[in-house]
ZAMARDREN-636439 format. One record per residue (C-alpha): residue in three letters; residue number from 1; x, y, z. Coordinates in nm, 3 decimals. Example, Ala and Ser with C-alpha at 12.3 -4.5 7.8 and 13.67 -1.06 7.14 Angstrom:
% ZAMARDREN-636439
(marmi ALA,1,(1.230,-0.450,0.780));
(marmi SER,2,(1.367,-0.106,0.714));
END
This chain:
% ZAMARDREN-636439
(marmi MET,1,(1.140,-13.632,6.564));
(marmi ASN,2,(1.256,-13.888,6.352));
(marmi PRO,3,(1.558,-13.858,6.145));
(marmi ALA,4,(1.369,-13.830,5.807));
(marmi GLY,5,(1.151,-13.528,5.967));
(marmi ARG,6,(1.445,-13.400,6.081));
(marmi LEU,7,(1.612,-13.362,5.752));
(marmi LEU,8,(1.279,-13.238,5.613));
(marmi SER,9,(1.292,-12.955,5.846));
(marmi LEU,10,(1.636,-12.844,5.798));
(marmi LEU,11,(1.589,-12.842,5.417));
(marmi ASN,12,(1.268,-12.634,5.428));
(marmi VAL,13,(1.459,-12.354,5.568));
(marmi SER,14,(1.431,-12.105,5.307));
(marmi LYS,15,(1.825,-11.959,5.152));
(marmi THR,16,(1.710,-11.616,5.195));
(marmi ALA,17,(1.733,-11.654,5.557));
(marmi HIS,18,(2.052,-11.424,5.596));
(marmi ALA,19,(1.898,-11.192,5.295));
(marmi GLU,20,(1.592,-11.158,5.555));
(marmi LEU,21,(1.781,-11.080,5.842));
(marmi ARG,22,(2.020,-10.826,5.630));
(marmi ASP,23,(1.666,-10.641,5.519));
(marmi ASN,24,(1.517,-10.684,5.909));
(marmi TYR,25,(1.874,-10.526,6.058));
(marmi ALA,26,(2.069,-10.416,5.833));
(marmi THR,27,(1.880,-10.184,5.634));
(marmi PRO,28,(1.817,-9.917,5.903));
(marmi ILE,29,(2.169,-9.860,5.980));
(marmi PRO,30,(2.216,-9.616,5.723));
(marmi ILE,31,(1.909,-9.444,5.868));
(marmi LEU,32,(2.046,-9.487,6.213));
(marmi GLN,33,(2.411,-9.299,6.077));
(marmi TRP,34,(2.269,-9.009,5.925));
(marmi LEU,35,(2.056,-8.917,6.232));
(marmi VAL,36,(2.344,-8.967,6.383));
(marmi VAL,37,(2.557,-8.792,6.142));
(marmi ILE,38,(2.310,-8.466,6.127));
(marmi VAL,39,(2.246,-8.445,6.534));
(marmi LEU,40,(2.625,-8.454,6.580));
(marmi SER,41,(2.674,-8.117,6.262));
(marmi VAL,42,(2.325,-7.972,6.466));
(marmi HIS,43,(2.502,-8.016,6.800));
(marmi VAL,44,(2.892,-7.838,6.626));
(marmi ILE,45,(2.706,-7.576,6.506));
(marmi LEU,46,(2.475,-7.482,6.786));
(marmi THR,47,(2.813,-7.428,7.000));
(marmi LYS,48,(2.896,-7.137,6.730));
(marmi GLN,49,(3.281,-7.258,6.757));
(marmi PRO,50,(3.427,-7.067,6.414));
(marmi THR,51,(3.698,-7.375,6.449));
(marmi VAL,52,(3.674,-7.761,6.478));
(marmi GLY,53,(4.029,-7.826,6.609));
(marmi MET,54,(4.210,-7.670,6.321));
(marmi VAL,55,(3.977,-7.710,6.075));
(marmi ARG,56,(3.643,-7.431,6.030));
(marmi THR,57,(3.309,-7.550,6.130));
(marmi GLU,58,(3.120,-7.534,5.825));
(marmi THR,59,(3.415,-7.675,5.646));
(marmi PHE,60,(3.386,-7.920,5.914));
(marmi VAL,61,(3.049,-8.034,5.898));
(marmi ALA,62,(3.052,-8.056,5.530));
(marmi ALA,63,(3.352,-8.319,5.560));
(marmi LEU,64,(3.138,-8.479,5.780));
(marmi LEU,65,(2.816,-8.509,5.613));
(marmi LEU,66,(3.035,-8.596,5.288));
(marmi GLY,67,(3.218,-8.882,5.474));
(marmi ASN,68,(2.882,-9.012,5.618));
(marmi LEU,69,(2.784,-9.031,5.251));
(marmi THR,70,(3.089,-9.239,5.104));
(marmi LEU,71,(3.146,-9.435,5.404));
(marmi ILE,72,(2.794,-9.580,5.357));
(marmi TYR,73,(2.728,-9.652,4.988));
(marmi GLY,74,(3.079,-9.745,4.985));
(marmi LEU,75,(3.115,-9.991,5.246));
(marmi PRO,76,(2.867,-10.280,5.155));
(marmi ILE,77,(3.038,-10.274,4.857));
(marmi ILE,78,(3.353,-10.376,4.974));
(marmi MET,79,(3.267,-10.597,5.337));
(marmi SER,80,(2.970,-10.744,5.483));
(marmi TRP,81,(2.711,-10.576,5.632));
(marmi ARG,82,(2.852,-10.723,5.992));
(marmi ALA,83,(3.168,-10.589,5.891));
(marmi THR,84,(3.047,-10.273,5.766));
(marmi ALA,85,(2.831,-10.162,6.115));
(marmi THR,86,(3.123,-10.279,6.326));
(marmi THR,87,(3.330,-10.029,6.107));
(marmi PHE,88,(3.044,-9.799,6.191));
(marmi VAL,89,(3.055,-9.820,6.604));
(marmi ILE,90,(3.415,-9.804,6.581));
(marmi ILE,91,(3.466,-9.443,6.372));
(marmi ASP,92,(3.156,-9.346,6.575));
(marmi THR,93,(3.267,-9.420,6.896));
(marmi LEU,94,(3.579,-9.234,6.880));
(marmi LEU,95,(3.463,-8.964,6.624));
(marmi ILE,96,(3.169,-8.783,6.848));
(marmi PRO,97,(3.359,-8.739,7.159));
(marmi ILE,98,(3.664,-8.598,7.032));
(marmi THR,99,(3.476,-8.359,6.822));
(marmi LEU,100,(3.304,-8.292,7.069));
(marmi LEU,101,(3.580,-8.174,7.294));
(marmi GLU,102,(3.726,-8.011,7.013));
(marmi ALA,103,(3.417,-7.832,6.996));
(marmi GLY,104,(3.460,-7.665,7.315));
(marmi LEU,105,(3.254,-7.955,7.500));
(marmi THR,106,(3.392,-8.034,7.817));
(marmi ASP,107,(3.125,-8.109,8.084));
(marmi THR,108,(3.248,-8.463,8.215));
(marmi SER,109,(2.896,-8.511,8.290));
(marmi PHE,110,(2.776,-8.564,7.920));
(marmi TYR,111,(3.098,-8.819,7.831));
(marmi VAL,112,(3.000,-9.031,8.176));
(marmi VAL,113,(2.606,-9.058,7.925));
(marmi PHE,114,(2.711,-9.091,7.646));
(marmi TYR,115,(2.947,-9.416,7.719));
(marmi GLY,116,(2.723,-9.507,7.990));
(marmi ILE,117,(2.468,-9.507,7.674));
(marmi ILE,118,(2.705,-9.713,7.448));
(marmi MET,119,(2.809,-9.992,7.750));
(marmi ILE,120,(2.405,-10.021,7.859));
(marmi ALA,121,(2.287,-10.116,7.471));
(marmi GLY,122,(2.589,-10.280,7.401));
(marmi ALA,123,(2.537,-10.499,7.732));
(marmi SER,124,(2.168,-10.569,7.713));
(marmi SER,125,(2.159,-10.677,7.301));
(marmi ASN,126,(1.806,-10.581,7.290));
(marmi PHE,127,(1.691,-10.242,7.112));
(marmi LYS,128,(1.400,-10.205,7.351));
(marmi GLN,129,(1.587,-10.242,7.662));
(marmi ALA,130,(1.840,-10.017,7.563));
(marmi LEU,131,(1.594,-9.761,7.480));
(marmi VAL,132,(1.428,-9.797,7.775));
(marmi LEU,133,(1.750,-9.774,8.067));
(marmi SER,134,(1.886,-9.575,7.804));
(marmi ALA,135,(1.576,-9.305,7.844));
(marmi VAL,136,(1.585,-9.384,8.239));
(marmi THR,137,(1.962,-9.189,8.202));
(marmi CYS,138,(1.836,-8.933,8.003));
(marmi VAL,139,(1.586,-8.821,8.251));
(marmi ALA,140,(1.802,-8.844,8.490));
(marmi TYR,141,(2.059,-8.603,8.298));
(marmi GLY,142,(1.801,-8.374,8.183));
(marmi ILE,143,(1.716,-8.297,8.523));
(marmi LEU,144,(2.008,-8.273,8.689));
(marmi GLU,145,(2.173,-7.992,8.420));
(marmi LEU,146,(1.809,-7.834,8.481));
(marmi GLY,147,(1.873,-7.838,8.859));
(marmi ARG,148,(2.239,-7.689,8.758));
(marmi HIS,149,(2.083,-7.393,8.522));
(marmi VAL,150,(1.815,-7.289,8.698));
(marmi LEU,151,(1.815,-7.399,9.076));
(marmi LEU,152,(2.158,-7.358,9.133));
(marmi ALA,153,(2.224,-7.120,8.878));
(marmi GLN,154,(2.643,-7.210,8.832));
(marmi GLU,155,(2.821,-6.968,8.570));
(marmi ASP,156,(2.942,-7.268,8.453));
(marmi THR,157,(2.649,-7.430,8.279));
(marmi GLU,158,(2.560,-7.419,7.929));
(marmi SER,159,(2.279,-7.223,7.743));
(marmi LEU,160,(1.900,-7.459,7.806));
(marmi GLU,161,(1.903,-7.507,7.397));
(marmi MET,162,(2.198,-7.678,7.432));
(marmi ILE,163,(2.085,-7.884,7.769));
(marmi LEU,164,(1.785,-7.945,7.576));
(marmi LEU,165,(1.976,-8.078,7.284));
(marmi ARG,166,(2.153,-8.343,7.422));
(marmi VAL,167,(1.835,-8.540,7.513));
(marmi PRO,168,(1.676,-8.589,7.141));
(marmi PHE,169,(2.107,-8.666,7.093));
(marmi PHE,170,(2.095,-8.939,7.392));
(marmi MET,171,(1.809,-9.115,7.222));
(marmi VAL,172,(1.937,-9.096,6.880));
(marmi MET,173,(2.286,-9.211,6.942));
(marmi THR,174,(2.044,-9.483,7.226));
(marmi VAL,175,(1.815,-9.619,6.907));
(marmi TYR,176,(2.115,-9.662,6.690));
(marmi TYR,177,(2.357,-9.860,7.010));
(marmi GLY,178,(2.048,-10.030,7.048));
(marmi ALA,179,(1.967,-10.122,6.684));
(marmi LEU,180,(2.329,-10.212,6.650));
(marmi ALA,181,(2.399,-10.437,6.898));
(marmi GLU,182,(2.085,-10.632,6.847));
(marmi PHE,183,(2.197,-10.679,6.476));
(marmi ALA,184,(2.500,-10.771,6.635));
(marmi GLN,185,(2.318,-11.061,6.883));
(marmi LYS,186,(2.082,-11.134,6.603));
(marmi GLN,187,(2.375,-11.211,6.383));
(marmi ARG,188,(2.562,-11.412,6.604));
(marmi THR,189,(2.250,-11.633,6.667));
(marmi GLU,190,(2.244,-11.636,6.275));
(marmi LYS,191,(2.599,-11.804,6.247));
(marmi GLU,192,(2.474,-12.068,6.585));
(marmi ARG,193,(2.173,-12.141,6.408));
(marmi MET,194,(2.359,-12.189,6.064));
(marmi THR,195,(2.624,-12.417,6.266));
(marmi LYS,196,(2.396,-12.620,6.386));
(marmi ARG,197,(2.224,-12.641,6.066));
(marmi ALA,198,(2.482,-12.772,5.893));
(marmi ASP,199,(2.615,-13.015,6.188));
(marmi ASP,200,(2.278,-13.157,6.126));
(marmi ILE,201,(2.288,-13.182,5.768));
(marmi ARG,202,(2.627,-13.294,5.820));
(marmi THR,203,(2.552,-13.561,5.969));
(marmi LEU,204,(2.220,-13.763,5.818));
(marmi PHE,205,(2.389,-13.695,5.507));
(marmi SER,206,(2.721,-13.827,5.546));
(marmi ARG,207,(2.583,-14.178,5.561));
(marmi TYR,208,(2.450,-14.123,5.193));
(marmi VAL,209,(2.666,-13.898,4.986));
(marmi SER,210,(3.007,-13.813,4.985));
(marmi PRO,211,(3.147,-13.505,5.189));
(marmi ARG,212,(3.198,-13.255,4.833));
(marmi ILE,213,(2.785,-13.326,4.795));
(marmi VAL,214,(2.690,-13.241,5.162));
(marmi GLU,215,(2.845,-12.900,5.152));
(marmi GLN,216,(2.628,-12.811,4.815));
(marmi ILE,217,(2.350,-12.878,5.056));
(marmi ILE,218,(2.489,-12.698,5.364));
(marmi LYS,219,(2.569,-12.426,5.115));
(marmi ASP,220,(2.213,-12.412,4.944));
(marmi PRO,221,(1.977,-12.626,5.152));
(marmi SER,222,(1.748,-12.570,4.836));
(marmi LYS,223,(1.905,-12.829,4.621));
(marmi ALA,224,(1.814,-13.123,4.809));
(marmi LYS,225,(1.473,-13.270,4.785));
(marmi ILE,226,(1.404,-13.549,4.975));
(marmi GLY,227,(1.053,-13.555,4.959));
(marmi GLY,228,(0.919,-13.830,4.718));
(marmi GLN,229,(0.958,-13.749,4.346));
(marmi ARG,230,(0.991,-13.849,4.047));
(marmi LYS,231,(1.334,-13.867,3.918));
(marmi GLU,232,(1.576,-13.954,3.635));
(marmi LEU,233,(1.855,-14.170,3.732));
(marmi THR,234,(2.154,-14.391,3.710));
(marmi MET,235,(2.182,-14.664,3.877));
(marmi LEU,236,(2.430,-14.947,3.981));
(marmi PHE,237,(2.377,-15.289,4.157));
(marmi CYS,238,(2.710,-15.426,4.249));
(marmi ASP,239,(2.738,-15.767,4.392));
(marmi LEU,240,(2.993,-15.963,4.442));
(marmi VAL,241,(3.063,-16.305,4.278));
(marmi GLY,242,(3.066,-16.652,4.472));
(marmi PHE,243,(3.016,-16.474,4.810));
(marmi THR,244,(2.812,-16.750,4.923));
(marmi ALA,245,(3.054,-17.054,4.900));
(marmi PHE,246,(3.367,-16.850,5.042));
(marmi SER,247,(3.108,-16.687,5.330));
(marmi GLU,248,(3.043,-17.130,5.430));
(marmi LYS,249,(3.426,-17.136,5.423));
(marmi HIS,250,(3.540,-16.937,5.609));
(marmi SER,251,(3.481,-16.870,6.002));
(marmi ALA,252,(3.237,-16.547,6.022));
(marmi GLU,253,(3.500,-16.322,6.140));
(marmi ASP,254,(3.741,-16.352,5.823));
(marmi VAL,255,(3.426,-16.331,5.624));
(marmi VAL,256,(3.320,-16.006,5.804));
(marmi ILE,257,(3.663,-15.821,5.783));
(marmi GLN,258,(3.653,-15.914,5.425));
(marmi LEU,259,(3.375,-15.785,5.356));
(marmi ASN,260,(3.477,-15.451,5.568));
(marmi GLU,261,(3.743,-15.452,5.363));
(marmi TYR,262,(3.586,-15.467,5.032));
(marmi LEU,263,(3.261,-15.216,5.064));
(marmi GLY,264,(3.484,-14.992,5.253));
(marmi ALA,265,(3.706,-14.961,4.895));
(marmi MET,266,(3.419,-14.953,4.731));
(marmi THR,267,(3.253,-14.676,4.906));
(marmi GLU,268,(3.585,-14.447,4.929));
(marmi VAL,269,(3.575,-14.470,4.502));
(marmi ILE,270,(3.167,-14.462,4.524));
(marmi PHE,271,(3.211,-14.090,4.681));
(marmi ARG,272,(3.539,-14.019,4.473));
(marmi TRP,273,(3.235,-14.000,4.226));
(marmi ASN,274,(3.004,-13.825,4.410));
(marmi GLY,275,(2.766,-14.166,4.370));
(marmi THR,276,(2.476,-14.171,4.674));
(marmi LEU,277,(2.480,-14.477,4.835));
(marmi ASP,278,(2.151,-14.628,4.892));
(marmi LYS,279,(2.259,-14.933,5.112));
(marmi PHE,280,(2.449,-15.254,5.174));
(marmi PHE,281,(2.275,-15.568,5.177));
(marmi GLY,282,(2.483,-15.870,5.220));
(marmi ASP,283,(2.824,-15.880,5.024));
(marmi SER,284,(2.568,-15.602,4.709));
(marmi ILE,285,(2.551,-15.251,4.705));
(marmi VAL,286,(2.306,-15.013,4.557));
(marmi VAL,287,(2.417,-14.699,4.451));
(marmi PHE,288,(2.267,-14.378,4.254));
(marmi TRP,289,(2.310,-14.033,4.058));
(marmi GLY,290,(2.078,-13.744,4.059));
(marmi ALA,291,(1.962,-13.733,4.337));
(marmi PRO,292,(1.976,-13.590,4.622));
(marmi VAL,293,(2.147,-13.312,4.458));
(marmi ASP,294,(2.071,-13.253,4.031));
(marmi GLN,295,(2.333,-13.412,3.849));
(marmi PRO,296,(2.312,-13.400,3.513));
(marmi ASP,297,(2.599,-13.635,3.455));
(marmi HIS,298,(2.424,-13.923,3.684));
(marmi VAL,299,(2.544,-14.086,3.338));
(marmi GLU,300,(2.943,-13.990,3.354));
(marmi LEU,301,(2.981,-14.018,3.719));
(marmi ALA,302,(2.794,-14.385,3.768));
(marmi ILE,303,(3.044,-14.493,3.406));
(marmi LYS,304,(3.371,-14.381,3.571));
(marmi CYS,305,(3.285,-14.508,3.914));
(marmi ALA,306,(3.184,-14.858,3.785));
(marmi LEU,307,(3.556,-14.880,3.608));
(marmi HIS,308,(3.710,-14.714,3.884));
(marmi MET,309,(3.560,-14.944,4.096));
(marmi ARG,310,(3.721,-15.193,3.900));
(marmi ARG,311,(4.044,-15.070,3.915));
(marmi ARG,312,(4.025,-15.110,4.272));
(marmi LEU,313,(3.908,-15.373,4.305));
(marmi ALA,314,(4.220,-15.513,4.129));
(marmi GLU,315,(4.401,-15.405,4.396));
(marmi LEU,316,(4.213,-15.549,4.660));
(marmi GLN,317,(4.277,-15.855,4.480));
(marmi LYS,318,(4.693,-15.832,4.447));
(marmi GLN,319,(4.686,-15.795,4.782));
(marmi TRP,320,(4.471,-16.062,4.936));
(marmi LYS,321,(4.623,-16.258,4.686));
(marmi ALA,322,(4.945,-16.168,4.843));
(marmi GLU,323,(4.824,-16.228,5.199));
(marmi LYS,324,(4.669,-16.577,5.062));
(marmi LYS,325,(4.391,-16.490,5.112));
(marmi VAL,326,(4.015,-16.572,4.856));
(marmi SER,327,(4.028,-16.340,4.562));
(marmi LEU,328,(3.684,-16.222,4.565));
(marmi ASP,329,(3.555,-16.106,4.192));
(marmi ASN,330,(3.221,-15.856,4.142));
(marmi GLY,331,(2.946,-15.819,3.905));
(marmi ILE,332,(2.798,-15.385,3.810));
(marmi GLY,333,(2.512,-15.364,3.664));
(marmi ILE,334,(2.414,-15.037,3.578));
(marmi HIS,335,(2.086,-14.893,3.433));
(marmi THR,336,(1.935,-14.513,3.354));
(marmi GLY,337,(1.574,-14.455,3.429));
(marmi VAL,338,(1.261,-14.268,3.568));
(marmi VAL,339,(1.198,-14.410,3.981));
(marmi VAL,340,(1.016,-14.232,4.241));
(marmi VAL,341,(1.294,-14.138,4.502));
(marmi GLY,342,(1.284,-14.022,4.856));
(marmi ASN,343,(1.213,-14.094,5.250));
(marmi ILE,344,(1.069,-14.442,5.224));
(marmi GLY,345,(0.976,-14.656,5.518));
(marmi ALA,346,(0.762,-14.622,5.854));
(marmi GLU,347,(0.668,-14.262,6.005));
(marmi GLY,348,(0.836,-14.247,6.329));
(marmi LYS,349,(1.027,-14.607,6.332));
(marmi LYS,350,(1.244,-14.683,6.019));
(marmi MET,351,(1.301,-14.404,5.753));
(marmi GLU,352,(1.542,-14.466,5.471));
(marmi TYR,353,(1.629,-14.215,5.155));
(marmi THR,354,(1.669,-14.490,4.865));
(marmi MET,355,(1.458,-14.504,4.530));
(marmi THR,356,(1.147,-14.742,4.371));
(marmi GLY,357,(1.002,-14.893,4.032));
(marmi ASP,358,(1.054,-15.038,3.812));
(marmi ALA,359,(1.352,-14.908,3.634));
(marmi VAL,360,(1.540,-15.021,3.981));
(marmi ASN,361,(1.436,-15.361,3.971));
(marmi LEU,362,(1.572,-15.379,3.605));
(marmi ALA,363,(1.911,-15.215,3.753));
(marmi ALA,364,(1.919,-15.526,3.971));
(marmi ARG,365,(1.790,-15.763,3.655));
(marmi ILE,366,(2.114,-15.589,3.424));
(marmi GLU,367,(2.357,-15.651,3.714));
(marmi GLY,368,(2.299,-16.014,3.734));
(marmi LEU,369,(2.386,-16.063,3.357));
(marmi THR,370,(2.737,-16.034,3.419));
(marmi ARG,371,(2.774,-16.398,3.529));
(marmi HIS,372,(2.539,-16.514,3.251));
(marmi PHE,373,(2.763,-16.301,2.956));
(marmi GLU,374,(3.108,-16.365,3.234));
(marmi CYS,375,(3.118,-15.975,3.214));
(marmi PRO,376,(3.209,-15.755,3.473));
(marmi ILE,377,(3.023,-15.431,3.370));
(marmi ILE,378,(2.656,-15.452,3.175));
(marmi ILE,379,(2.489,-15.152,3.135));
(marmi THR,380,(2.177,-15.123,2.942));
(marmi GLU,381,(2.062,-14.952,2.589));
(marmi ASP,382,(1.970,-14.618,2.743));
(marmi THR,383,(2.273,-14.532,2.925));
(marmi ALA,384,(2.464,-14.688,2.655));
(marmi ALA,385,(2.256,-14.427,2.402));
(marmi ARG,386,(2.423,-14.107,2.678));
(marmi LEU,387,(2.792,-14.323,2.679));
(marmi LYS,388,(2.865,-14.293,2.313));
(marmi GLY,389,(2.769,-13.902,2.284));
(marmi LEU,390,(3.074,-13.921,2.571));
(marmi LEU,391,(3.300,-14.203,2.380));
(marmi GLN,392,(3.303,-13.885,2.077));
(marmi GLY,393,(3.433,-13.522,2.322));
(marmi ASP,394,(3.671,-13.411,2.299));
(marmi GLU,395,(3.931,-13.417,2.523));
(marmi ARG,396,(3.989,-13.190,2.836));
(marmi GLU,397,(4.222,-13.176,3.065));
(marmi ASP,398,(3.969,-13.240,3.316));
(marmi ASN,399,(3.880,-13.508,3.105));
(marmi LYS,400,(3.498,-13.369,3.263));
(marmi GLY,401,(3.223,-13.443,2.967));
(marmi ARG,402,(3.447,-13.760,2.806));
(marmi LEU,403,(3.546,-14.139,2.816));
(marmi GLY,404,(3.849,-14.271,2.631));
(marmi HIS,405,(4.018,-14.628,2.597));
(marmi VAL,406,(3.691,-14.810,2.659));
(marmi VAL,407,(3.518,-15.085,2.456));
(marmi LEU,408,(3.150,-15.038,2.427));
(marmi ARG,409,(3.013,-15.409,2.297));
(marmi LYS,410,(2.680,-15.494,2.237));
(marmi LEU,411,(2.558,-15.840,2.370));
(marmi ARG,412,(2.244,-15.869,2.273));
(marmi SER,413,(1.823,-15.840,2.367));
(marmi VAL,414,(1.743,-16.001,2.667));
(marmi LYS,415,(1.388,-16.056,2.851));
(marmi VAL,416,(1.493,-16.035,3.238));
(marmi LYS,417,(1.298,-16.214,3.489));
(marmi GLY,418,(0.897,-15.974,3.584));
(marmi LYS,419,(0.924,-15.814,3.248));
(marmi ASP,420,(0.790,-15.855,2.947));
(marmi ARG,421,(0.958,-15.614,2.715));
(marmi PRO,422,(1.344,-15.700,2.673));
(marmi VAL,423,(1.663,-15.437,2.681));
(marmi VAL,424,(1.970,-15.430,2.499));
(marmi VAL,425,(2.230,-15.464,2.689));
(marmi TYR,426,(2.594,-15.414,2.654));
(marmi ALA,427,(2.964,-15.485,2.836));
(marmi LEU,428,(3.160,-15.200,2.957));
(marmi GLU,429,(3.549,-15.296,2.903));
(marmi SER,430,(3.873,-15.044,2.996));
(marmi LYS,431,(4.135,-15.066,2.733));
(marmi LYS,432,(4.517,-14.901,2.812));
(marmi ARG,433,(4.510,-14.584,2.846));
(marmi GLY,434,(4.606,-14.400,2.572));
(marmi ASP,435,(4.417,-14.676,2.296));
(marmi ALA,436,(4.114,-14.507,2.057));
(marmi SER,437,(3.746,-14.613,2.227));
(marmi VAL,438,(3.575,-14.869,2.037));
(marmi VAL,439,(3.162,-14.924,2.010));
(marmi ASP,440,(3.077,-15.237,1.869));
(marmi GLU,441,(2.712,-15.305,1.824));
(marmi SER,442,(2.759,-15.651,1.661));
(marmi ALA,443,(2.586,-15.915,1.786));
(marmi LEU,444,(2.298,-16.199,1.777));
(marmi SER,445,(1.971,-16.075,1.658));
(marmi GLU,446,(1.768,-16.306,1.867));
(marmi THR,447,(1.644,-16.256,2.239));
(marmi LEU,448,(1.758,-16.455,2.555));
(marmi VAL,449,(1.517,-16.534,2.822));
(marmi ILE,450,(1.616,-16.553,3.068));
(marmi ASP,451,(1.410,-16.696,3.393));
(marmi GLU,452,(1.600,-16.673,3.663));
(marmi LYS,453,(1.657,-16.367,3.875));
END
């Protein structure tokens, strides 16, 4: 199966898998627990002992029933069903033999069979197998006790009623421990399956999105839809200025080293702002926000990422200058629009999670305007309309929902190559921290026609 198919199969798994496991295997536990307690209570009563240890038999049975009621309804509130089932196993494994011993049951064969059932059920990790094996054990026990009672007429042999009562008791215990063993096995299998799925999602998605987004998808795979869909995204195109000339004047090794350093630094910033890295082609970077998981604040994330990319580039330029390397510069174009996003390519050959549509082409053209206007960041009016709301937001400690100390300057209406409708573009510039943001709407009214790509 190709990577896209694997990813689709992973994300199509219902998020209710754990709920189904709980319903199928945890729900019977209270019923089985009640059966165990009821059969144990009947056993204690039929022994006709006045006390169980230092407590009267009636008081002990009442406390047993009340305690079971409290545990069944109380434990799942404070712990998981897996922990609850484990607690029941520990309590019952200790409570049953101690209770019967205090009630006067000293028959060694009973305890041998009892713990034999536990080991059989636990080792099989399968309810049906445990039931068959323990049924054989119960029949063997019944035949042995009947032989002792009827044929050998041993004096220490208990009444036939008590012996016959132990067969259903053992069967109930078999059902109980067998169900719990299978439940535990299913829990382990489900945990292993979920771990494998998480590893697969992490491997496949880590190429596109930040670790934070990957963890969101792992927790709820339904959040990520990688089949084709129309969505509003904010797209960022970034390209190095004069890279062709730079590559022609330097060795291939030097070009690759400096380019990888630049792309690595930009990728760290992109993932810091939870962007989806569409692709690298040459020195260009394509990023978008709003997919594969919904990001209502996709405009804010894209704008803050662009400003951060410029700051990080300034740090690289300072470093390159000290290393006597060429100080590369870049241009960033941002547009918000509706596109088709999903796994696109040749099925079974090569597929990529990417976007396509008229808005994507426009975003690429906007990046090219950075050279014409000599502005490092240019955004369209669709993005600027959302950005203005962020400039007016109240200051917060985490600064989420707000953008400060920037200048949003209207450039003019531009008709780019391949587009019939002109688009108004804005320059986005960063100011010193603490300075008030400025929106400058003054611009030339004429539409600029640009024929080159």
